[in-house]
N, C-alpha and C positions, 0 to 999 in steps of 0.2 A: 504493499499498500506505498503506496507515494502521498507527504503532508507540505502542504502550503508555506506552513508557519513551524513554528518551535514550541508554540503551542496551541491546544486544541480541547474544548470544553465534550464531554461526551454523558449526552442525556439518559440516564437510567429508564426513565417514564414510569418510575414505579408507581403504583396505587396500593392503596390498606388491602386492595383482595388479593393481590399479586404478593405484597410482603407475606399476606400469613403461610404462605404454601412453602416458603422457601426457611431450611432448616437454622439460617443462622439469625432468625429472626426469634428468640427465646423473649418469652410475654412478658417475664419482669425487667427488659431493657430496650424491647421493639420502641416506645414510645420516647426516648432518650437519646438522643442524639447529639452532635457537637464541632463543631469547624474544626478541622485537621492539615495540618503540614506535615509533610514527611519528605524525604529526599533517597537515594540509593547511597550504599558505603561511598563510593565517590564525590557525590552530589553535582553529577551530572543530569542527571533525573529527580525533579522536585515534582511533587503533587500540591493539589490543596483537594480537597472534599470534604463534605458532610455526611460523617459517620454515626454507625450503631455504636452503642455502648460496650454491646454484649459484642466478646470475640470468641471466637470458636477455635478446635483445633480440628484439623483432620488426618485420620492416620491410613487413610488409603494409599497403597504401594505409589501409585505417582506423585502423590503429595510428598512422600517421605522420599523420593530418588528425588526432588527438585529441589527441595527444602532442607534435608540432611537430617530428619527428624519429623515430628507433624507438622503440618502447616499451621501456621496461629492466624486466624486470618480475622480481620476488620470488614465489614460490608459498607463498603459506600453505598450513600443515599442521593439520587440526582444525579450531579452532575460530578466529573474530576477533570481538574483544570492540569492534564502535565504540561512540563516543560521539558526541554533536552529532547525532543521527539526523535533526534536523529541515530540517539543511543538505546532508544526502547528497541528490541525484537521481540518478533512473538514466533510461540512456537503452536501450532495447532496439536492437542493433544489428546481431544478428541472431537466425534461430529458436531458438540453444542461446546464447546469451549476452546479456549485457549490461552497461553501462559503467557506472562512477558517479564523480560529480564535485562538488565542494563547489560550492554556488551563491554563498557570500557570496565565494569569491575566485576561483571557476574552476580549482581545481586540479584535477588528474585523479586519482583514487584508485586504483580498480580496475577489473579485468575480470573479470567473474564469469559463470563456466560452471552454466547453469542446472542446478538439480536432476534427474538421470537415475536407473535402476534402479540403478544401480552405485555412484551417489553421490548418495545421497538428498538430501543439504543443498548440493548443488553444489558448487565450489570456485574459491576467490577467487586472484588471481592479482595483488597490487599494485603500486602503481608503486613501483620500488626508491629512487627518492629522496625519497620521505616517510620514509622510515626515520630513528630518531634517530640510530642507531649503522649505519654501514656497513665499519666496521673486516673484519668477519671474511667479507663478500660476495665470492665469486666470479665472475668473468664466462665461464663456462663454455660457453653454448650459443647459439645465432640460429636461429630460422626468418626463414621467408618471404625466405631472402637472393637470391633471383631478382626477386625486388619493390623491391629497396634501391636506391635512384637512385643514379648516378654521383658523384654530389656530395660524401659523404661514404662514409668505412669505418671499421673498427678493425684496431690494430693485430696484429699474436698471434695470427692464426686458426688455425695449427697446435695450440694447447692448446684450442681448441671443437670441438663437436659443431656442425653445420652444415647446414640441411635447406632445400631448398626448397620449396615450396607441396606439388608431389606427393608428395615424402616424407613431409613431416607428415599429409597428409591419407588418404594411403595405412599410415600408424598406427592411423587410426579405420576405416579401412574392410577391415582384413585379414580375413579367415575361419581362425581358428586353432582 
């Protein structure tokens, strides 16, 4: 994809109905959002976004290979304003998503759910570790818990929504 400038705004176009279907939307943090800034390790890619306070961990094999452990994810709401686009490379990791990384330092930047009818611009899930201020974040959900290897684990499971692969996939294939 060719870009005409070093900055782009990406509209997520999310409605409250769409937010309910996403596992990154735990009930207790869904309404809490904040403005956030972040950057990759070398600082050549920066971003500004509104994010949900709830941070999640994905234990799927792809995320663990991509981020060298569970992917700690902050869900963007609305638009994400990236600068340094010439340093962003995108890898098509599935039919429905791509992953972005910095070509200069290799930082994992985002998981981007591609556009679809209910979310015309797609959705960005940002690497939580890239956020400049992480004080308001709450670790409130985990997905693909049945794929987590035995060599790591998180304390305090009682306060988080935890889903297996089957539970997560059922959310997107239910016929209501």
